[in-house]
KOLKE-545337 format. One line per field, with one value per residue (C-alpha): x, y, z; residue number from 1; residue in three letters. Coordinates in Angstrom, 1 decimal, padded with zeros to 4 digits. Layout:
u: (X_...)
v: (Y_...)
w: (Z_...)
seq: (NUM_...)
type: (ALA_...)
***
This chain:
u: (-000.1_001.1_001.3_-001.8_-003.7_-002.4_-003.5_-007.0_-007.3_-006.1_-008.4_-011.6_-010.7_-010.1_-013.4_-015.4_-013.9_-014.3_-017.9_-018.5_-016.8_-018.5_-021.9_-021.7_-019.8_-020.3_-023.9_-027.2_-030.4_-032.9_-030.6_-029.2_-025.7_-023.7_-020.9_-018.5_-019.5_-019.4_-015.8_-014.5_-016.2_-014.4_-011.0_-011.4_-012.1_-009.6_-007.2_-007.8_-007.2_-003.9_-002.9_-003.8_-001.8_001.3_000.5_000.4_003.6_005.4_003.6_003.0_005.7_005.6_004.0_000.9_000.5_000.9_-001.8_-004.2_-003.7_-004.3_-007.4_-008.8_-008.4_-010.0_-013.0_-013.0_-013.4_-016.0_-018.0_-018.6_-020.8_-022.8_-023.2_-024.8_-027.2_-028.0_-028.8_-031.3_-033.0_-033.1_-034.8_-037.2_-038.7_-038.5_-037.0_-036.5_-032.9_-032.9_-033.5_-030.4_-028.0_-030.0_-031.0_-027.5_-026.0_-028.5_-027.9_-024.0_-024.2_-026.1_-023.5_-020.7_-022.5_-023.1_-019.5_-018.0_-019.9_-019.0_-015.4_-015.4_-016.9_-014.3_-011.4_-012.6_-013.2_-009.8_-008.1_-010.0_-010.0_-007.0_-007.9_-010.9_-008.8_-008.6_-012.6_-012.1_-009.8_-011.9_-014.9_-012.9_-011.7_-015.2_-016.6_-014.1_-014.6_-018.4_-017.9_-015.5_-018.1_-021.4_-023.8_-023.9_-027.8_-028.3_-029.1_-030.3_-034.1_-035.2_-038.8_-037.4_-035.0_-035.7_-035.8_-038.3_-040.8_-040.5_-041.3_-044.2_-045.6_-045.1_-044.9_-047.2_-045.8_-047.3_-046.4_-047.8_-045.3_-043.1_-042.1_-038.7_-040.2_-039.4_-042.7_-046.1_-049.4_-052.6_-055.6_-053.8_-051.4_-047.7_-046.6_-043.1_-042.7_-040.5_-037.5_-037.6_-037.5_-034.7_-032.6_-033.1_-032.4_-029.1_-027.9_-029.0_-027.2_-024.0_-024.3_-024.5_-021.4_-019.5_-019.7_-017.3_-015.2_-014.5_-013.1_-011.0_-009.4_-008.8_-006.9_-004.8_-004.3_-005.4_-004.6_-007.9_-006.7_-006.1_-009.3_-011.6_-009.8_-009.8_-013.5_-014.7_-012.7_-013.9_-017.6_-017.4_-016.5_-019.4_-021.8_-019.6_-018.5_-022.3_-022.8_-019.6_-020.2_-024.0_-023.8_-020.5_-021.1_-021.9_-018.4_-016.8_-018.2_-015.2_-014.4_-016.1_-013.7_-010.7_-012.1_-012.8_-009.0_-008.2_-010.5_-008.9_-005.5_-006.4_-008.1_-005.1_-002.8_-004.6_-004.9_-001.1_000.0_001.0_003.5_004.7_004.5_003.6_004.9_002.0_003.5_002.9_-000.8_-000.9_000.8_-001.8_-004.8_-003.5_-002.8_-005.9_-008.3_-006.6_-006.2_-010.0_-011.0_-008.8_-010.1_-013.7_-013.1_-012.3_-014.5_-018.2_-020.3_-023.5_-026.0_-027.0_-030.1_-029.3_-031.4_-034.4_-034.3_-036.6)
v: (-000.2_003.5_006.2_008.0_004.6_004.0_007.4_006.9_003.5_004.8_007.9_005.8_003.4_006.3_008.1_005.0_004.1_007.7_007.9_004.7_006.0_009.5_008.4_005.4_006.8_010.7_010.8_009.4_009.7_012.5_014.0_017.3_018.0_020.0_022.3_019.8_017.0_019.3_020.5_017.0_016.1_019.1_018.2_014.6_015.7_018.4_015.9_013.3_016.0_016.9_013.2_012.7_015.7_013.9_010.9_012.6_014.4_011.1_009.2_011.9_014.5_018.0_019.7_017.6_017.6_021.5_021.8_019.5_021.7_024.9_023.3_022.2_025.5_027.1_024.7_024.9_028.8_028.8_026.4_029.1_031.0_027.6_027.5_031.1_030.1_026.7_028.6_030.8_027.7_025.9_028.9_029.7_026.1_026.0_022.9_021.3_021.0_017.2_016.8_018.8_016.1_013.6_016.5_017.7_014.3_013.4_016.9_016.6_013.0_014.6_017.4_014.9_013.1_016.3_017.6_014.2_014.7_018.3_017.6_014.6_016.7_019.5_017.1_015.8_019.4_020.5_017.4_018.2_022.1_023.5_027.0_026.5_027.2_031.0_031.0_029.7_032.4_035.1_033.8_033.7_037.0_038.2_036.4_037.8_041.3_040.8_039.1_041.9_044.6_042.8_044.7_043.4_044.0_041.4_038.1_034.7_034.5_030.8_031.6_033.0_029.9_028.2_024.5_025.9_027.4_024.4_021.9_023.9_024.3_020.8_018.4_017.6_019.4_019.6_022.1_019.6_018.8_016.0_014.4_013.3_011.8_013.0_011.7_011.3_009.9_011.8_010.8_007.8_010.3_010.8_014.3_015.7_017.3_020.4_018.0_017.0_020.6_021.5_018.6_019.4_023.2_022.2_020.2_023.0_025.5_023.5_023.0_026.7_027.5_024.5_026.6_029.0_026.5_023.8_026.2_027.8_024.2_023.6_026.9_025.6_022.2_020.1_017.1_014.9_013.4_016.7_018.1_015.0_014.5_018.2_018.7_015.5_016.1_019.8_018.7_015.8_018.2_020.6_019.0_019.4_022.7_023.8_022.8_024.4_027.7_028.3_030.4_032.4_032.7_036.4_036.8_036.5_039.6_040.3_036.5_037.0_039.9_037.7_034.8_037.5_038.6_034.7_034.4_037.5_036.3_032.6_034.1_036.5_033.6_031.3_034.0_034.8_031.1_031.4_034.4_033.6_030.4_030.9_028.2_026.3_027.2_030.9_030.2_028.4_031.3_033.9_031.6_031.3_035.1_036.3_033.8_034.3_038.1_038.4_036.2_038.1_041.4_040.2_039.4_042.8_044.9_043.8_045.4_043.6_041.2_037.8_035.9_032.8_029.5_029.6_027.6_024.7)
w: (000.0_-000.7_002.2_000.7_001.0_004.5_005.4_004.0_005.9_009.1_008.8_008.3_011.0_013.6_012.7_012.9_016.3_017.3_016.3_018.2_021.4_020.9_020.6_022.9_025.9_025.8_024.5_025.9_024.1_025.0_027.6_027.6_026.8_029.6_029.0_030.8_028.4_025.3_026.6_026.7_023.3_021.8_023.3_022.1_018.5_018.4_020.0_017.4_014.5_016.0_016.5_012.8_011.9_013.6_011.7_008.2_009.1_009.7_006.8_003.9_004.7_006.4_003.5_003.4_007.1_007.3_004.5_006.5_009.6_007.7_006.0_009.2_011.1_008.2_008.2_012.0_011.9_009.3_011.6_014.1_011.5_011.1_014.8_015.0_012.3_014.0_017.3_015.4_013.7_017.1_018.7_015.7_016.0_019.8_019.7_023.1_024.4_024.9_021.1_020.1_020.1_017.8_015.4_015.1_014.7_011.7_010.1_010.3_008.7_005.8_005.7_005.6_002.6_000.7_001.4_000.0_-003.1_-003.6_-002.9_-005.3_-008.2_-007.4_-007.5_-010.9_-012.3_-011.1_-013.0_-016.2_-016.1_-013.9_-014.8_-012.6_-009.6_-010.8_-010.6_-007.1_-006.2_-007.5_-005.7_-002.4_-003.0_-003.5_-000.6_001.7_000.7_001.1_004.4_005.7_004.7_005.7_007.7_011.2_011.6_008.9_010.1_009.0_008.9_009.1_007.7_004.6_004.0_000.8_002.2_004.9_002.3_-000.2_002.5_004.0_000.4_-001.1_002.0_004.9_007.8_011.4_014.0_016.6_019.5_018.0_021.3_019.8_016.5_013.1_011.5_013.0_011.7_011.6_009.9_008.1_006.8_007.4_008.5_008.9_012.2_013.1_014.1_010.2_009.1_011.3_010.2_006.5_007.3_009.0_006.0_003.5_005.7_005.7_002.0_001.6_003.8_002.0_-001.2_000.6_002.7_000.1_-002.4_000.2_001.2_-002.7_-002.5_000.3_-001.3_-004.3_-002.7_-002.4_000.9_002.7_001.4_002.5_005.9_007.1_006.0_007.8_010.9_011.1_010.5_013.1_015.7_015.0_017.3_020.3_019.3_019.0_022.7_023.9_022.2_022.0_025.3_024.1_020.3_020.8_022.2_018.9_017.1_014.9_014.0_010.6_009.7_010.6_008.5_005.7_005.8_005.5_002.6_001.0_001.5_000.1_-002.9_-003.8_-003.3_-005.6_-008.2_-007.9_-008.1_-011.6_-010.8_-007.4_-005.0_-001.4_000.9_002.7_006.2_005.3_004.9_008.2_009.9_008.4_009.3_013.1_013.2_011.6_013.6_016.8_016.6_015.6_018.7_021.1_019.7_020.1_023.6_024.5_021.9_022.1_019.5_019.3_021.1_019.7_020.9_022.6_022.1_024.2_027.6_027.8)
seq: (1_2_3_4_5_6_7_8_9_10_11_12_13_14_15_16_17_18_19_20_21_22_23_24_25_26_27_28_29_30_31_32_33_34_35_36_37_38_39_40_41_42_43_44_45_46_47_48_49_50_51_52_53_54_55_56_57_58_59_60_61_62_63_64_65_66_67_68_69_70_71_72_73_74_75_76_77_78_79_80_81_82_83_84_85_86_87_88_89_90_91_92_93_94_95_96_97_98_99_100_101_102_103_104_105_106_107_108_109_110_111_112_113_114_115_116_117_118_119_120_121_122_123_124_125_126_127_128_129_130_131_132_133_134_135_136_137_138_139_140_141_142_143_144_145_146_147_148_149_150_151_152_153_154_155_156_157_158_159_160_161_162_163_164_165_166_167_168_169_170_171_172_173_174_175_176_177_178_179_180_181_182_183_184_185_186_187_188_189_190_191_192_193_194_195_196_197_198_199_200_201_202_203_204_205_206_207_208_209_210_211_212_213_214_215_216_217_218_219_220_221_222_223_224_225_226_227_228_229_230_231_232_233_234_235_236_237_238_239_240_241_242_243_244_245_246_247_248_249_250_251_252_253_254_255_256_257_258_259_260_261_262_263_264_265_266_267_268_269_270_271_272_273_274_275_276_277_278_279_280_281_282_283_284_285_286_287_288_289_290_291_292_293_294_295_296_297_298_299_300_301_302_303_304_305_306_307_308_309_310_311_312)
type: (MET_THR_SER_ILE_GLN_TRP_THR_TYR_LEU_ILE_PHE_PHE_ILE_VAL_VAL_ILE_ILE_ALA_LEU_VAL_PHE_ASP_LEU_GLY_LEU_PHE_SER_LYS_LYS_ASN_GLU_LYS_THR_SER_MET_LYS_THR_ALA_LEU_TRP_GLN_SER_ILE_PHE_TRP_VAL_GLY_LEU_SER_VAL_LEU_PHE_PHE_GLY_PHE_MET_TRP_PHE_GLU_ASP_GLY_SER_GLU_THR_ALA_ILE_SER_PHE_MET_SER_ALA_TYR_LEU_MET_GLU_LYS_SER_LEU_SER_MET_ASP_ASN_ILE_PHE_VAL_PHE_ILE_LEU_ILE_PHE_SER_PHE_PHE_LYS_ILE_LYS_GLU_GLU_ASN_TYR_ALA_ARG_VAL_LEU_LEU_ILE_GLY_ILE_ILE_LEU_ALA_ILE_VAL_PHE_ARG_ALA_ILE_PHE_ILE_SER_VAL_GLY_VAL_VAL_LEU_ILE_LYS_GLN_PHE_GLU_TRP_ILE_LEU_TYR_ILE_PHE_GLY_ALA_PHE_LEU_LEU_TYR_THR_GLY_VAL_LYS_MET_PHE_THR_ALA_ASN_SER_ASP_ASP_GLU_PHE_LYS_PRO_GLU_GLU_ASN_PHE_ALA_TYR_ARG_PHE_MET_ASN_LYS_TYR_MET_ARG_VAL_THR_THR_GLU_GLU_PRO_LYS_GLY_ARG_PHE_VAL_ILE_ARG_LYS_HIS_ASN_LYS_ALA_TYR_LEU_THR_THR_LEU_SER_LEU_VAL_VAL_VAL_MET_LEU_ALA_VAL_THR_ASP_ILE_ILE_PHE_ALA_LEU_ASP_SER_ILE_PRO_ALA_VAL_PHE_ALA_ILE_SER_GLN_GLN_PRO_VAL_VAL_VAL_TYR_THR_SER_ASN_ILE_PHE_ALA_VAL_LEU_GLY_LEU_ARG_SER_LEU_PHE_PHE_LEU_LEU_ARG_GLY_ALA_VAL_ASP_LYS_PHE_ASP_TYR_LEU_PRO_GLN_GLY_ILE_ALA_ILE_VAL_LEU_ILE_PHE_ILE_GLY_LEU_LYS_MET_LEU_ALA_GLU_TYR_PHE_ILE_HIS_ILE_PRO_VAL_TYR_VAL_SER_LEU_ILE_VAL_ILE_ILE_LEU_CYS_LEU_GLY_GLY_SER_ILE_LEU_TYR_SER_LEU_TYR_HIS_GLN_LYS_LYS_GLU_ILE_PRO_GLU_ALA_GLU_GLU_LYS)
***
């Protein structure tokens, strides 16, 4: 087996064992997830990612390993924007806290499936049309500028979401208390509950965010092993990150600006690749400085209030 094949094999084994461990020992059905549990889960997933980084360094070389860590940090930071939207969705549908974990789990599994499809399509397109990388670069540059200059008063409105309007218009949906169920029967007909609506909206939201994050990862590395593993590790840790940060997400007001600067840098790097090669470790340093700086700045400069999910 080649080193890349070994990396894929170890990755899938680690992820399967970790999921069994996480879901079996850390999580209990219909039970609220405490901050302590969420902290241990986050440490668990971040620790696994760091160990996998060390394995890649040994097996595939320092450049591949640094590319993985850069892409992982990029994905992890973008996940914080996901979390803010997730909080609004849960609050809008008045989902009970004991149902959070199951709904998030199903939504994240769907997100992994869709991301795998997107990444596979991206790999094929780049192999066939290398110039598409410049389109990715221009898109990231545009996205970064738009994110940096976005109006802080604009917020995600679940009731205006395409998936929500589509399901309400074309499917049987009930607002009846779901009692942990995704489908209920009334008058011999099956109806989707609000839990089903939330699962679909979480998956659709992640797909929208993936349109930014996946091109950003391709800008860091075109190696499929780096793109796949960094994305999946970041998404798998999203559930524990949600429970850890949902009460403190309003503390990171300036994180979007930090992410925006990173996207602008990566977009420019991709557009200038033909003229100048920027080492991958420079990208890692820029990502750490921008994200770390924006988080530290946010802690000392509050600018807005974000509604927390309703207590049940």
